[in-house]
PASETOR-51908 format. One record per residue: x negated, y negated, z negated of N, C-alpha, C in turn; residue in three letters. Coordinates in nm, 3 decimals, padded with zeros to 5 digits. Each point is the difference from the previous one (the first is absolute). Layout:
<pts>
<pt <X, Y, Z>, <X, Y, Z>, <X, Y, Z>, 'ala'>
...
</pts>
This chain:
<pts>
<pt <-08.458, -11.273, -07.583>, <-00.065, 00.072, -00.109>, <-00.059, 00.130, 00.055>, 'unk'>
<pt <-00.130, 00.011, -00.005>, <-00.069, 00.118, 00.052>, <-00.058, 00.082, -00.115>, 'unk'>
<pt <-00.043, 00.121, 00.033>, <-00.063, 00.086, -00.101>, <-00.124, -00.066, -00.057>, 'unk'>
<pt <-00.077, -00.069, 00.083>, <-00.120, -00.069, -00.047>, <00.036, -00.110, -00.100>, 'unk'>
<pt <00.107, -00.073, 00.027>, <00.043, -00.107, -00.091>, <00.045, 00.057, -00.134>, 'unk'>
<pt <00.072, 00.111, 00.003>, <00.045, 00.063, -00.125>, <-00.120, 00.047, -00.082>, 'unk'>
<pt <-00.099, 00.059, 00.067>, <-00.121, 00.043, -00.069>, <-00.071, -00.121, -00.063>, 'unk'>
<pt <-00.007, -00.110, 00.072>, <-00.063, -00.121, -00.052>, <00.072, -00.051, -00.124>, 'unk'>
<pt <00.133, 00.003, 00.002>, <00.079, -00.044, -00.116>, <-00.025, 00.089, -00.121>, 'unk'>
<pt <-00.001, 00.132, 00.022>, <-00.022, 00.094, -00.111>, <-00.140, -00.015, -00.058>, 'unk'>
<pt <-00.100, -00.019, 00.088>, <-00.139, -00.008, -00.046>, <-00.032, -00.134, -00.065>, 'unk'>
<pt <00.082, -00.101, 00.024>, <-00.031, -00.133, -00.053>, <00.035, -00.016, -00.148>, 'unk'>
<pt <00.072, 00.097, -00.056>, <00.038, -00.007, -00.141>, <-00.120, 00.036, -00.087>, 'unk'>
<pt <-00.044, -00.094, -00.084>, <-00.111, 00.027, -00.092>, <00.058, 00.013, -00.141>, 'unk'>
<pt <00.007, 00.122, -00.048>, <00.065, 00.028, -00.129>, <-00.077, 00.111, -00.070>, 'unk'>
<pt <-00.122, -00.028, -00.050>, <-00.087, 00.106, -00.053>, <00.054, 00.073, -00.122>, 'unk'>
<pt <00.091, -00.061, -00.077>, <00.054, 00.070, -00.117>, <00.145, 00.044, 00.023>, 'unk'>
<pt <00.049, -00.010, 00.121>, <00.129, 00.058, 00.034>, <00.122, -00.069, -00.058>, 'unk'>
<pt <-00.009, -00.130, -00.027>, <00.112, -00.070, -00.061>, <00.126, 00.006, 00.086>, 'unk'>
<pt <-00.017, -00.004, 00.131>, <00.116, 00.003, 00.089>, <00.002, 00.129, 00.083>, 'unk'>
<pt <-00.054, 00.107, -00.054>, <-00.005, 00.127, 00.073>, <00.134, 00.045, 00.055>, 'unk'>
<pt <00.111, -00.009, -00.076>, <00.128, 00.047, 00.054>, <00.048, -00.083, 00.118>, 'unk'>
<pt <-00.044, -00.124, 00.009>, <00.034, -00.084, 00.114>, <-00.092, 00.030, 00.118>, 'unk'>
<pt <-00.129, 00.015, -00.028>, <-00.097, 00.025, 00.107>, <00.020, 00.135, 00.065>, 'unk'>
<pt <00.042, 00.100, -00.077>, <00.013, 00.135, 00.056>, <00.108, 00.005, 00.107>, 'unk'>
<pt <00.094, -00.090, -00.006>, <00.109, 00.002, 00.097>, <-00.051, -00.024, 00.142>, 'unk'>
<pt <-00.087, -00.101, 00.016>, <-00.048, -00.028, 00.136>, <-00.098, 00.108, 00.047>, 'unk'>
<pt <-00.071, 00.063, -00.094>, <-00.091, 00.108, 00.039>, <00.079, 00.122, 00.048>, 'unk'>
<pt <00.114, 00.025, -00.064>, <00.084, 00.111, 00.044>, <00.062, -00.029, 00.137>, 'unk'>
<pt <00.041, -00.126, 00.021>, <00.052, -00.038, 00.131>, <-00.107, 00.019, 00.106>, 'unk'>
<pt <-00.123, -00.043, -00.031>, <-00.110, 00.014, 00.095>, <-00.024, 00.147, 00.036>, 'unk'>
<pt <00.007, 00.088, -00.099>, <-00.021, 00.142, 00.029>, <00.109, 00.053, 00.092>, 'unk'>
<pt <00.123, -00.041, -00.024>, <00.109, 00.046, 00.087>, <-00.019, -00.051, 00.143>, 'unk'>
<pt <-00.049, -00.122, 00.013>, <-00.026, -00.056, 00.134>, <-00.111, 00.079, 00.069>, 'unk'>
<pt <-00.106, 00.032, -00.074>, <-00.112, 00.076, 00.058>, <00.048, 00.136, 00.049>, 'unk'>
<pt <00.091, 00.062, -00.073>, <00.050, 00.132, 00.039>, <00.072, -00.003, 00.134>, 'unk'>
<pt <00.051, -00.118, 00.039>, <00.069, -00.010, 00.129>, <-00.096, 00.011, 00.118>, 'unk'>
<pt <-00.129, -00.022, -00.024>, <-00.099, 00.017, 00.106>, <-00.014, -00.118, 00.094>, 'unk'>
<pt <00.048, -00.117, -00.038>, <-00.017, -00.118, 00.084>, <-00.142, -00.053, -00.011>, 'unk'>
<pt <-00.042, -00.077, 00.101>, <-00.134, -00.058, -00.010>, <00.005, -00.128, -00.084>, 'unk'>
<pt <-00.116, -00.059, -00.025>, <-00.011, -00.109, -00.097>, <00.065, -00.130, 00.046>, 'unk'>
<pt <00.020, -00.018, 00.130>, <00.052, -00.128, 00.048>, <00.145, 00.009, 00.045>, 'unk'>
<pt <00.059, 00.117, -00.003>, <00.142, 00.014, 00.033>, <00.086, -00.052, -00.114>, 'unk'>
<pt <00.111, -00.067, 00.032>, <00.093, -00.041, -00.106>, <00.053, 00.123, -00.074>, 'unk'>
<pt <00.020, -00.013, -00.130>, <00.054, 00.112, -00.078>, <00.147, 00.017, 00.032>, 'unk'>
<pt <00.056, 00.114, -00.032>, <00.141, 00.028, 00.027>, <00.090, -00.100, -00.070>, 'unk'>
<pt <00.113, -00.024, 00.060>, <00.096, -00.096, -00.054>, <00.043, 00.035, -00.143>, 'unk'>
<pt <00.004, 00.130, -00.030>, <00.047, 00.042, -00.133>, <-00.092, -00.047, -00.112>, 'unk'>
<pt <-00.126, -00.035, 00.034>, <-00.094, -00.046, -00.104>, <-00.004, -00.152, -00.009>, 'unk'>
<pt <00.053, -00.070, 00.100>, <-00.012, -00.145, 00.003>, <00.067, -00.065, -00.121>, 'unk'>
<pt <00.121, 00.045, -00.033>, <00.072, -00.059, -00.113>, <-00.069, 00.032, -00.133>, 'unk'>
<pt <-00.047, 00.125, -00.015>, <-00.073, 00.037, -00.122>, <-00.121, -00.089, -00.021>, 'unk'>
<pt <-00.075, -00.022, 00.106>, <-00.121, -00.082, -00.009>, <00.034, -00.145, -00.031>, 'unk'>
<pt <00.107, -00.051, 00.060>, <00.039, -00.138, -00.025>, <00.044, -00.019, -00.145>, 'unk'>
<pt <00.075, 00.097, -00.053>, <00.043, -00.007, -00.141>, <-00.121, 00.002, -00.092>, 'unk'>
<pt <-00.098, 00.085, 00.032>, <-00.120, 00.009, -00.083>, <-00.075, -00.133, 00.000>, 'unk'>
<pt <-00.012, -00.064, 00.117>, <-00.071, -00.129, 00.008>, <00.075, -00.109, -00.075>, 'unk'>
<pt <00.132, 00.000, 00.008>, <00.080, -00.099, -00.073>, <-00.017, 00.017, -00.150>, 'unk'>
<pt <-00.003, 00.126, -00.046>, <-00.018, 00.026, -00.143>, <-00.139, -00.040, -00.047>, 'unk'>
<pt <-00.097, 00.014, 00.088>, <-00.139, -00.033, -00.036>, <-00.012, -00.144, -00.048>, 'unk'>
<pt <00.073, -00.090, 00.064>, <-00.007, -00.142, -00.036>, <00.051, -00.026, -00.141>, 'unk'>
<pt <00.088, 00.086, -00.050>, <00.058, -00.023, -00.133>, <-00.098, 00.032, -00.112>, 'unk'>
<pt <-00.113, 00.063, 00.031>, <-00.095, 00.039, -00.105>, <-00.092, -00.114, -00.043>, 'unk'>
<pt <00.007, -00.114, 00.067>, <-00.090, -00.110, -00.036>, <00.027, -00.055, -00.139>, 'unk'>
<pt <00.121, 00.019, -00.052>, <00.035, -00.051, -00.133>, <-00.013, 00.104, -00.110>, 'unk'>
<pt <-00.049, 00.120, 00.032>, <-00.008, 00.107, -00.099>, <-00.115, -00.024, -00.098>, 'unk'>
<pt <00.027, 00.014, -00.128>, <-00.102, -00.014, -00.104>, <-00.012, 00.132, -00.076>, 'unk'>
<pt <-00.123, 00.046, -00.018>, <-00.023, 00.131, -00.061>, <-00.104, -00.013, -00.111>, 'unk'>
<pt <00.037, 00.026, -00.126>, <-00.099, -00.006, -00.110>, <-00.102, 00.111, 00.014>, 'unk'>
<pt <-00.127, -00.030, -00.029>, <-00.106, 00.099, 00.021>, <-00.083, 00.024, -00.126>, 'unk'>
<pt <00.053, -00.032, -00.118>, <-00.071, 00.033, -00.123>, <00.026, 00.147, -00.033>, 'unk'>
<pt <-00.104, 00.082, 00.010>, <00.019, 00.144, -00.018>, <-00.006, 00.044, -00.145>, 'unk'>
<pt <-00.091, -00.058, -00.076>, <-00.017, 00.036, -00.141>, <00.033, -00.122, -00.084>, 'unk'>
<pt <00.114, 00.003, -00.068>, <00.045, -00.116, -00.077>, <-00.061, -00.006, -00.139>, 'unk'>
<pt <-00.061, 00.110, -00.044>, <-00.062, 00.004, -00.133>, <-00.115, 00.099, 00.002>, 'unk'>
<pt <-00.113, -00.039, -00.060>, <-00.114, 00.091, -00.005>, <00.016, 00.104, -00.109>, 'unk'>
<pt <00.094, -00.023, -00.092>, <00.028, 00.097, -00.105>, <00.101, 00.103, 00.050>, 'unk'>
<pt <00.005, 00.114, -00.067>, <00.095, 00.103, 00.038>, <-00.058, 00.100, 00.100>, 'unk'>
<pt <00.086, 00.079, 00.059>, <-00.042, 00.103, 00.096>, <00.046, -00.037, 00.141>, 'unk'>
<pt <-00.077, 00.045, 00.097>, <00.028, -00.034, 00.139>, <00.009, 00.128, 00.083>, 'unk'>
<pt <00.112, 00.020, 00.066>, <00.022, 00.117, 00.083>, <00.021, -00.043, 00.146>, 'unk'>
<pt <-00.022, 00.094, 00.090>, <00.036, -00.018, 00.140>, <00.113, 00.097, 00.032>, 'unk'>
<pt <00.105, -00.051, 00.062>, <00.113, 00.084, 00.043>, <00.013, -00.011, 00.151>, 'unk'>
<pt <-00.012, 00.113, 00.068>, <00.000, 00.004, 00.146>, <00.121, 00.079, 00.050>, 'unk'>
<pt <00.073, -00.060, 00.093>, <00.119, 00.063, 00.059>, <-00.027, 00.027, 00.148>, 'unk'>
<pt <00.039, 00.116, 00.048>, <-00.023, 00.036, 00.140>, <00.129, 00.052, 00.063>, 'unk'>
<pt <00.009, -00.019, 00.132>, <00.119, 00.048, 00.071>, <-00.030, 00.007, 00.149>, 'unk'>
<pt <00.086, 00.070, 00.073>, <-00.017, 00.013, 00.145>, <00.136, 00.015, 00.066>, 'unk'>
<pt <00.006, -00.046, 00.124>, <00.115, 00.024, 00.087>, <-00.056, 00.048, 00.133>, 'unk'>
<pt <00.085, 00.026, 00.097>, <-00.048, 00.042, 00.131>, <-00.071, -00.114, 00.072>, 'unk'>
<pt <00.019, -00.123, -00.048>, <-00.059, -00.117, 00.065>, <-00.131, -00.046, -00.064>, 'unk'>
<pt <-00.012, 00.014, -00.133>, <-00.115, -00.059, -00.069>, <-00.025, 00.068, -00.132>, 'unk'>
<pt <-00.120, -00.024, -00.056>, <-00.033, 00.044, -00.136>, <-00.041, -00.124, -00.080>, 'unk'>
<pt <00.016, 00.007, -00.132>, <-00.029, -00.117, -00.083>, <-00.046, 00.042, -00.139>, 'unk'>
<pt <-00.083, -00.085, -00.059>, <-00.042, 00.016, -00.140>, <-00.009, -00.139, -00.061>, 'unk'>
<pt <00.040, -00.011, -00.125>, <00.001, -00.129, -00.069>, <-00.046, 00.020, -00.144>, 'unk'>
<pt <-00.083, -00.093, -00.049>, <-00.060, 00.011, -00.133>, <00.040, -00.120, -00.086>, 'unk'>
<pt <00.039, 00.029, -00.125>, <00.027, -00.103, -00.100>, <-00.090, 00.026, -00.121>, 'unk'>
<pt <-00.034, -00.107, -00.073>, <-00.063, 00.020, -00.130>, <00.107, -00.005, -00.108>, 'unk'>
<pt <-00.028, 00.067, -00.110>, <00.089, -00.009, -00.116>, <-00.086, -00.029, -00.121>, 'unk'>
<pt <00.013, -00.121, -00.052>, <-00.075, -00.041, -00.119>, <00.094, 00.003, -00.120>, 'unk'>
<pt <-00.032, 00.084, -00.097>, <00.082, 00.012, -00.121>, <-00.075, -00.065, -00.116>, 'unk'>
<pt <00.061, -00.101, -00.060>, <-00.062, -00.074, -00.110>, <00.023, 00.071, -00.134>, 'unk'>
<pt <-00.066, -00.051, -00.102>, <00.011, 00.061, -00.133>, <00.142, -00.003, -00.053>, 'unk'>
<pt <00.078, -00.101, 00.037>, <00.137, -00.010, -00.050>, <00.099, 00.087, 00.079>, 'unk'>
<pt <-00.052, 00.075, 00.098>, <00.085, 00.090, 00.077>, <00.054, -00.058, 00.129>, 'unk'>
<pt <-00.011, -00.131, 00.019>, <00.049, -00.060, 00.124>, <-00.095, 00.033, 00.115>, 'unk'>
<pt <00.051, -00.005, 00.122>, <-00.084, 00.035, 00.113>, <00.028, -00.090, 00.120>, 'unk'>
<pt <-00.099, -00.012, 00.087>, <00.016, -00.070, 00.126>, <-00.042, 00.095, 00.111>, 'unk'>
<pt <00.064, -00.011, 00.117>, <-00.025, 00.096, 00.108>, <-00.012, -00.072, 00.135>, 'unk'>
<pt <-00.104, -00.077, 00.020>, <-00.014, -00.071, 00.128>, <-00.043, 00.091, 00.116>, 'unk'>
<pt <00.034, -00.043, 00.118>, <-00.042, 00.065, 00.123>, <-00.150, -00.020, 00.020>, 'unk'>
<pt <-00.069, 00.105, 00.048>, <-00.143, -00.010, 00.026>, <-00.028, 00.003, 00.151>, 'unk'>
<pt <00.036, 00.110, 00.065>, <-00.036, 00.019, 00.140>, <00.089, 00.106, 00.061>, 'unk'>
<pt <00.013, -00.002, 00.131>, <00.073, 00.105, 00.070>, <-00.060, 00.019, 00.137>, 'unk'>
<pt <00.037, 00.110, 00.061>, <-00.044, 00.027, 00.136>, <00.107, 00.080, 00.071>, 'unk'>
<pt <00.027, -00.037, 00.124>, <00.094, 00.075, 00.082>, <-00.068, 00.038, 00.130>, 'unk'>
<pt <00.041, 00.112, 00.054>, <-00.053, 00.047, 00.128>, <00.114, 00.055, 00.085>, 'unk'>
<pt <-00.008, -00.022, 00.130>, <00.096, 00.060, 00.091>, <-00.028, 00.150, 00.006>, 'unk'>
<pt <00.104, 00.080, 00.001>, <-00.017, 00.145, 00.010>, <-00.067, 00.036, 00.133>, 'unk'>
<pt <-00.077, 00.109, 00.004>, <-00.067, 00.038, 00.125>, <00.099, 00.021, 00.115>, 'unk'>
<pt <-00.044, -00.031, 00.122>, <00.084, 00.022, 00.117>, <00.033, 00.148, 00.014>, 'unk'>
<pt <-00.099, 00.085, -00.029>, <00.027, 00.143, -00.003>, <00.082, 00.031, -00.124>, 'unk'>
<pt <00.124, 00.036, 00.019>, <00.095, 00.010, -00.110>, <-00.040, 00.106, -00.102>, 'unk'>
<pt <00.006, -00.040, -00.128>, <-00.024, 00.091, -00.111>, <00.129, 00.018, -00.078>, 'unk'>
<pt <00.006, 00.108, -00.078>, <00.116, 00.021, -00.085>, <-00.002, -00.100, -00.116>, 'unk'>
<pt <00.117, -00.024, -00.059>, <00.009, -00.092, -00.113>, <-00.088, 00.045, -00.117>, 'unk'>
<pt <-00.004, 00.129, -00.037>, <-00.089, 00.040, -00.110>, <-00.147, -00.034, 00.027>, 'unk'>
<pt <-00.046, 00.017, 00.124>, <-00.140, -00.034, 00.032>, <-00.022, -00.150, -00.004>, 'unk'>
<pt <00.100, -00.078, 00.044>, <-00.012, -00.145, -00.007>, <-00.001, -00.047, -00.145>, 'unk'>
<pt <00.081, 00.064, -00.084>, <00.000, -00.033, -00.143>, <-00.137, 00.030, -00.062>, 'unk'>
<pt <-00.063, 00.108, 00.044>, <-00.133, 00.034, -00.050>, <-00.102, -00.103, 00.047>, 'unk'>
<pt <00.014, -00.047, 00.125>, <-00.086, -00.108, 00.050>, <00.015, -00.124, -00.087>, 'unk'>
<pt <00.123, -00.033, -00.036>, <00.025, -00.116, -00.084>, <-00.063, 00.017, -00.138>, 'unk'>
<pt <00.008, 00.121, -00.055>, <-00.060, 00.026, -00.130>, <-00.152, -00.017, 00.005>, 'unk'>
<pt <-00.062, 00.047, 00.108>, <-00.145, -00.017, 00.016>, <-00.035, -00.148, 00.011>, 'unk'>
<pt <00.082, -00.076, 00.074>, <-00.020, -00.145, 00.011>, <00.011, -00.066, -00.136>, 'unk'>
<pt <00.101, 00.040, -00.078>, <00.019, -00.058, -00.133>, <-00.113, 00.031, -00.096>, 'unk'>
<pt <-00.050, 00.123, 00.004>, <-00.110, 00.038, -00.087>, <-00.126, -00.080, 00.031>, 'unk'>
<pt <-00.028, -00.016, 00.130>, <-00.117, -00.078, 00.039>, <00.017, -00.147, -00.037>, 'unk'>
<pt <00.121, -00.052, 00.014>, <00.026, -00.140, -00.033>, <-00.017, -00.024, -00.150>, 'unk'>
<pt <00.048, 00.093, -00.082>, <-00.017, -00.013, -00.145>, <-00.147, 00.011, -00.039>, 'unk'>
<pt <-00.074, 00.089, 00.065>, <-00.143, 00.012, -00.026>, <-00.074, -00.127, 00.036>, 'unk'>
<pt <00.039, -00.063, 00.110>, <-00.060, -00.127, 00.041>, <00.028, -00.108, -00.104>, 'unk'>
<pt <00.125, -00.008, -00.047>, <00.035, -00.101, -00.102>, <-00.082, 00.019, -00.126>, 'unk'>
<pt <-00.011, 00.124, -00.047>, <-00.075, 00.027, -00.123>, <-00.146, -00.039, 00.014>, 'unk'>
<pt <-00.058, 00.023, 00.116>, <-00.142, -00.032, 00.020>, <-00.024, -00.150, 00.014>, 'unk'>
<pt <00.099, -00.074, 00.047>, <-00.018, -00.144, 00.024>, <00.040, -00.086, -00.118>, 'unk'>
<pt <00.089, 00.048, -00.085>, <00.046, -00.081, -00.114>, <-00.102, 00.002, -00.111>, 'unk'>
<pt <-00.020, -00.116, -00.062>, <-00.097, -00.010, -00.109>, <00.060, 00.047, -00.133>, 'unk'>
<pt <00.131, 00.007, -00.009>, <00.066, 00.047, -00.121>, <-00.001, 00.153, -00.003>, 'unk'>
<pt <-00.022, 00.055, -00.117>, <-00.001, 00.146, -00.015>, <00.142, 00.056, 00.015>, 'unk'>
<pt <00.017, 00.096, 00.087>, <00.130, 00.064, 00.021>, <00.006, 00.125, -00.087>, 'unk'>
<pt <00.099, 00.004, -00.089>, <00.009, 00.113, -00.094>, <00.053, 00.126, 00.068>, 'unk'>
<pt <00.088, -00.016, 00.099>, <00.055, 00.117, 00.068>, <00.062, -00.041, 00.133>, 'unk'>
<pt <00.010, 00.097, 00.090>, <00.064, -00.020, 00.131>, <00.119, 00.095, 00.010>, 'unk'>
<pt <00.110, -00.051, 00.050>, <00.122, 00.079, 00.012>, <00.052, -00.010, 00.143>, 'unk'>
<pt <00.053, 00.111, 00.052>, <00.040, 00.006, 00.139>, <00.143, 00.054, 00.010>, 'unk'>
<pt <00.076, -00.059, 00.094>, <00.141, 00.034, 00.014>, <00.034, 00.028, 00.145>, 'unk'>
<pt <00.071, 00.110, 00.024>, <00.046, 00.036, 00.133>, <00.140, 00.059, -00.011>, 'unk'>
<pt <00.080, -00.018, 00.105>, <00.133, 00.062, -00.001>, <00.002, 00.131, 00.078>, 'unk'>
<pt <-00.119, 00.051, 00.033>, <-00.011, 00.124, 00.078>, <-00.036, 00.118, -00.090>, 'unk'>
<pt <00.092, 00.095, -00.014>, <-00.028, 00.119, -00.079>, <-00.109, 00.085, 00.065>, 'unk'>
<pt <-00.001, 00.003, 00.134>, <-00.102, 00.078, 00.071>, <-00.140, -00.054, -00.028>, 'unk'>
<pt <-00.014, -00.133, 00.001>, <-00.129, -00.062, -00.028>, <-00.046, 00.032, -00.142>, 'unk'>
<pt <00.091, -00.010, -00.096>, <-00.036, 00.033, -00.138>, <-00.044, 00.146, -00.011>, 'unk'>
<pt <00.069, 00.089, 00.071>, <-00.035, 00.141, -00.003>, <-00.140, 00.025, 00.054>, 'unk'>
<pt <-00.034, -00.064, 00.112>, <-00.134, 00.014, 00.057>, <-00.107, -00.055, -00.093>, 'unk'>
<pt <00.026, -00.116, -00.059>, <-00.101, -00.065, -00.086>, <-00.029, 00.084, -00.123>, 'unk'>
<pt <00.102, 00.060, -00.057>, <-00.017, 00.074, -00.124>, <-00.034, 00.147, 00.022>, 'unk'>
<pt <00.010, 00.048, 00.124>, <-00.027, 00.140, 00.029>, <-00.150, 00.030, -00.002>, 'unk'>
<pt <-00.033, 00.120, -00.042>, <-00.139, 00.045, 00.000>, <-00.027, 00.098, 00.115>, 'unk'>
<pt <00.099, 00.024, 00.082>, <-00.015, 00.092, 00.113>, <-00.076, -00.067, 00.114>, 'unk'>
<pt <-00.068, 00.081, 00.080>, <-00.072, -00.051, 00.115>, <00.101, -00.040, 00.108>, 'unk'>
<pt <-00.020, -00.120, 00.058>, <00.092, -00.052, 00.099>, <-00.064, -00.004, 00.139>, 'unk'>
<pt <00.082, -00.016, 00.103>, <-00.052, -00.016, 00.134>, <-00.081, -00.130, 00.011>, 'unk'>
<pt <-00.085, -00.007, 00.101>, <-00.099, -00.107, 00.009>, <00.062, -00.139, -00.007>, 'unk'>
<pt <00.106, -00.024, 00.074>, <00.060, -00.134, 00.003>, <00.040, -00.043, -00.141>, 'unk'>
<pt <00.070, 00.087, -00.070>, <00.046, -00.033, -00.136>, <-00.118, -00.007, -00.095>, 'unk'>
<pt <-00.095, 00.093, 00.013>, <-00.116, 00.003, -00.090>, <-00.082, -00.129, 00.011>, 'unk'>
<pt <-00.016, -00.053, 00.120>, <-00.077, -00.123, 00.019>, <00.065, -00.118, -00.072>, 'unk'>
<pt <00.133, -00.009, 00.007>, <00.070, -00.109, -00.070>, <-00.005, 00.020, -00.151>, 'unk'>
<pt <00.010, 00.125, -00.044>, <-00.007, 00.027, -00.143>, <-00.138, -00.036, -00.057>, 'unk'>
<pt <-00.104, 00.018, 00.080>, <-00.135, -00.037, -00.045>, <-00.006, -00.148, -00.031>, 'unk'>
<pt <00.056, -00.083, 00.087>, <00.003, -00.145, -00.024>, <00.079, -00.033, -00.126>, 'unk'>
<pt <00.112, 00.070, -00.017>, <00.085, -00.026, -00.117>, <-00.072, 00.038, -00.129>, 'unk'>
<pt <-00.061, 00.118, -00.002>, <-00.065, 00.048, -00.122>, <-00.127, -00.078, -00.033>, 'unk'>
<pt <-00.062, -00.060, 00.101>, <-00.119, -00.083, -00.026>, <00.035, -00.128, -00.074>, 'unk'>
<pt <00.122, -00.046, 00.015>, <00.038, -00.130, -00.057>, <00.111, 00.008, -00.104>, 'unk'>
<pt <00.046, 00.121, -00.032>, <00.109, 00.010, -00.096>, <-00.001, 00.136, -00.068>, 'unk'>
<pt <00.065, 00.004, -00.115>, <00.019, 00.125, -00.073>, <00.138, 00.057, 00.035>, 'unk'>
<pt <00.007, 00.125, 00.044>, <00.131, 00.057, 00.036>, <00.105, -00.015, -00.109>, 'unk'>
<pt <-00.043, 00.003, -00.127>, <00.096, -00.011, -00.111>, <00.065, -00.137, -00.008>, 'unk'>
<pt <-00.059, -00.100, 00.068>, <00.053, -00.136, -00.006>, <00.095, -00.032, 00.115>, 'unk'>
<pt <00.033, 00.102, 00.080>, <00.098, -00.019, 00.106>, <00.138, 00.040, -00.051>, 'unk'>
<pt <00.098, -00.087, 00.025>, <00.136, 00.023, -00.050>, <00.102, -00.028, 00.109>, 'unk'>
<pt <00.120, 00.053, -00.019>, <00.108, -00.019, 00.097>, <00.082, -00.124, -00.034>, 'unk'>
<pt <00.044, -00.070, 00.104>, <00.089, -00.114, -00.017>, <00.112, 00.012, 00.103>, 'unk'>
<pt <00.120, -00.042, -00.037>, <00.110, 00.002, 00.095>, <-00.028, -00.095, 00.116>, 'unk'>
<pt <00.041, 00.040, 00.119>, <-00.027, -00.082, 00.118>, <00.055, -00.141, -00.011>, 'unk'>
<pt <00.118, -00.016, -00.060>, <00.063, -00.132, -00.009>, <-00.074, -00.091, -00.099>, 'unk'>
<pt <-00.085, 00.058, -00.086>, <-00.078, -00.080, -00.095>, <-00.143, -00.025, 00.048>, 'unk'>
<pt <-00.038, 00.060, 00.111>, <-00.138, -00.006, 00.047>, <-00.024, -00.127, 00.082>, 'unk'>
<pt <-00.079, -00.095, -00.050>, <-00.022, -00.124, 00.077>, <-00.074, 00.022, 00.131>, 'unk'>
<pt <-00.080, 00.108, 00.010>, <-00.074, 00.026, 00.123>, <00.094, 00.030, 00.116>, 'unk'>
<pt <00.124, 00.037, -00.030>, <00.098, 00.027, 00.105>, <00.019, -00.123, 00.090>, 'unk'>
<pt <-00.010, -00.119, -00.059>, <00.019, -00.122, 00.078>, <-00.116, -00.023, 00.097>, 'unk'>
<pt <-00.116, 00.052, -00.035>, <-00.115, -00.014, 00.088>, <00.008, 00.088, 00.123>, 'unk'>
<pt <00.085, 00.102, -00.004>, <00.014, 00.090, 00.114>, <00.118, -00.038, 00.089>, 'unk'>
<pt <00.092, -00.079, -00.053>, <00.122, -00.032, 00.075>, <00.009, -00.148, 00.038>, 'unk'>
<pt <-00.075, -00.084, -00.068>, <-00.003, -00.141, 00.035>, <00.095, -00.084, -00.083>, 'unk'>
<pt <-00.037, -00.127, -00.018>, <00.082, -00.097, -00.072>, <00.000, -00.132, 00.074>, 'unk'>
<pt <00.102, -00.081, -00.026>, <-00.003, -00.138, 00.047>, <-00.076, -00.082, -00.104>, 'unk'>
<pt <-00.056, -00.115, 00.036>, <-00.084, -00.076, -00.094>, <00.067, -00.035, -00.132>, 'unk'>
<pt <00.131, -00.029, 00.001>, <00.067, -00.039, -00.124>, <00.006, 00.113, -00.102>, 'unk'>
<pt <-00.019, 00.125, 00.044>, <00.003, 00.114, -00.092>, <-00.138, 00.041, -00.049>, 'unk'>
<pt <-00.104, -00.067, 00.047>, <-00.136, 00.037, -00.041>, <-00.027, -00.026, -00.148>, 'unk'>
<pt <00.038, -00.119, -00.056>, <-00.024, -00.020, -00.143>, <00.061, 00.109, -00.087>, 'unk'>
<pt <00.118, 00.045, 00.033>, <00.065, 00.112, -00.068>, <00.086, 00.070, 00.103>, 'unk'>
<pt <-00.018, 00.128, 00.022>, <-00.060, 00.101, -00.088>, <-00.144, 00.039, 00.031>, 'unk'>
<pt <-00.070, -00.067, 00.092>, <-00.134, 00.045, 00.039>, <-00.105, -00.037, -00.103>, 'unk'>
<pt <-00.006, -00.126, -00.040>, <-00.107, -00.046, -00.089>, <00.029, 00.028, -00.147>, 'unk'>
<pt <00.124, 00.037, -00.032>, <00.035, 00.034, -00.138>, <00.020, 00.151, -00.011>, 'unk'>
<pt <-00.064, 00.064, -00.097>, <00.008, 00.146, -00.012>, <00.135, 00.043, -00.056>, 'unk'>
<pt <00.027, 00.131, -00.002>, <00.124, 00.050, -00.061>, <00.012, -00.045, -00.145>, 'unk'>
<pt <00.123, -00.018, -00.046>, <00.024, -00.052, -00.135>, <-00.061, 00.087, -00.108>, 'unk'>
<pt <-00.011, 00.132, 00.023>, <-00.047, 00.086, -00.108>, <-00.145, -00.027, -00.039>, 'unk'>
<pt <-00.079, -00.063, 00.089>, <-00.137, -00.032, -00.036>, <-00.009, -00.112, -00.102>, 'unk'>
<pt <00.109, -00.074, -00.016>, <00.001, -00.110, -00.097>, <00.051, 00.042, -00.137>, 'unk'>
<pt <00.045, 00.124, -00.013>, <00.047, 00.047, -00.130>, <-00.117, 00.044, -00.086>, 'unk'>
<pt <00.015, 00.001, -00.132>, <-00.108, 00.050, -00.086>, <-00.040, 00.141, 00.040>, 'unk'>
<pt <-00.128, 00.031, -00.014>, <-00.052, 00.127, 00.051>, <00.067, 00.120, -00.064>, 'unk'>
<pt <00.042, -00.012, -00.124>, <00.063, 00.112, -00.069>, <00.136, 00.034, 00.060>, 'unk'>
<pt <00.057, -00.095, 00.081>, <00.131, 00.024, 00.058>, <-00.010, 00.048, 00.144>, 'unk'>
<pt <-00.124, 00.014, 00.053>, <-00.017, 00.042, 00.139>, <00.062, 00.136, 00.023>, 'unk'>
<pt <00.061, 00.019, 00.119>, <00.057, 00.130, 00.034>, <-00.106, 00.086, 00.065>, 'unk'>
</pts>
């Protein structure tokens, strides 16, 4: 197993809507760690990565039986919202979008729409800055969904477990260039008032930064937090 082979495996995954993002991010993070060692492309990777890579390949075969429903709008009546969750770790950043369709009788459906994960930069950033990167990714992803969907979206809602990110988004003070550039992307695609805090253990984007095995992808990755299924008047 060489660095070139690992790169080929990571690049061969075609998943434009991020259905298996928490699984795919694992091999990308392994690849980054291998690159940091400074080996050339044809040298065998360190023994410590061999077992990780073998486990990942074995798990890959189990995904052939996975079935994922893709009906996003179950009813043309009612209101349609986008709910975007973002998170970051020292290894990766992630954003995930769900729709929430609320019918006239108060019932709602919350299917998965799209997600995106990225490996954190090799040049190490602080967790607050990575969380801000994730928020910018989520805002752009929600803006893309709204522009591509033919159904009218009544509102967009954003969730992060980072208090620092919420403070930057809602602040009116002038920020340093790095932060200001990310805030520009966020404000272009979202209203600061629509950003809210969520506990880390309830944030589905957390799985996109830490990785999942295939059997855990249907839940908790593709199913949103339970509170999105409650009547809107009961939302916290």
